[in-house]
C-alpha positions as CSV (number, residue, x, y, z in Angstrom):
1,X,53.3,10.2,48.3
2,X,52.8,13.8,49.5
3,X,52.6,12.6,53.1
4,X,55.8,10.6,52.7
5,X,57.6,13.5,51.0
6,X,56.4,15.9,53.8
7,X,57.6,13.5,56.5
8,X,61.1,13.2,54.8
9,X,61.4,17.0,54.4
10,X,60.5,17.6,58.0
11,X,63.5,15.5,59.1
12,X,66.0,17.5,57.0
13,X,68.0,20.3,58.7
14,X,66.6,23.3,56.7
15,X,67.9,26.7,57.7
16,X,66.2,29.9,56.5
17,X,68.0,33.1,57.1
18,X,65.6,35.9,56.2
19,X,68.0,38.8,57.0
20,X,67.6,41.9,54.9
21,X,70.2,44.2,53.3
22,X,73.3,42.0,53.5
23,X,76.5,42.6,51.8
24,X,78.2,39.7,49.8
25,X,80.8,39.4,52.6
26,X,78.0,39.0,55.3
27,X,76.4,36.3,53.1
28,X,79.8,34.6,52.7
29,X,80.3,34.7,56.5
30,X,76.8,33.3,57.2
31,X,77.4,30.4,54.7
32,X,80.8,29.6,56.2
33,X,79.3,29.8,59.8
34,X,76.5,27.4,59.0
35,X,78.8,25.1,57.0
36,X,81.1,24.7,60.0
37,X,78.1,24.4,62.5
38,X,75.5,22.4,60.6
39,X,77.2,21.0,57.5
40,X,75.3,22.5,54.7
41,X,74.4,20.6,51.6
42,X,73.3,23.5,49.4
43,X,72.5,27.2,49.5
44,X,69.7,29.1,47.8
45,X,70.0,32.9,47.5
46,X,66.9,34.7,46.4
47,X,66.9,38.1,44.8
48,X,70.6,38.7,44.4
49,X,69.8,42.1,42.9
50,X,69.1,43.5,46.4
51,X,72.5,42.6,47.9
52,X,74.0,45.9,48.9
53,X,77.8,46.1,48.1
54,X,78.1,49.8,47.9
55,X,78.4,50.2,44.1
56,X,76.1,52.8,42.4
57,X,75.1,50.6,39.5
58,X,73.0,47.4,40.1
59,X,75.0,45.4,37.6
60,X,78.2,46.2,39.6
61,X,76.6,45.0,42.8
62,X,75.4,41.8,41.1
63,X,78.8,41.1,39.5
64,X,80.6,41.6,42.8
65,X,78.1,39.4,44.6
66,X,78.6,36.6,42.0
67,X,82.4,36.8,42.4
68,X,82.2,36.5,46.2
69,X,79.7,33.6,46.0
70,X,81.7,31.8,43.4
71,X,84.7,32.0,45.8
72,X,82.7,30.8,48.8
73,X,81.2,27.9,46.8
74,X,84.8,26.9,45.7
75,X,86.1,27.2,49.3
76,X,83.3,25.3,50.9
77,X,82.5,22.8,48.1
78,X,78.8,23.7,48.5
79,X,76.6,24.3,45.4
80,X,75.0,27.8,45.5
81,X,71.8,28.4,43.6
82,X,71.3,32.1,42.8
83,X,67.9,33.6,41.8
84,X,68.2,36.9,40.1
85,X,65.1,39.1,39.6
86,X,67.1,42.1,38.4
87,X,65.7,42.2,34.9
88,X,62.1,41.6,36.1
89,X,62.3,44.7,38.3
90,X,63.5,46.9,35.4
91,X,60.9,45.7,32.9
92,X,57.8,46.5,35.0
């Protein structure tokens, strides 16, 4: 079963963009670009707490990023799964 699953996953068009220090607008533009070019089915965004939008407070950056990603999900009709490690960082 694992071999079959691996074979299936290897055939999927998986795109990994490991750019660092992006703004919400840059992420939105990347999603739209890949949607037009490759026809994305889903987007996963890891560590949304590191998206740099120019606000002094982390919660403001996260709130703005969520707002932008909600709009791009609506515009493209693509589900966006967001992982937020913000609280983990502050509790350690």
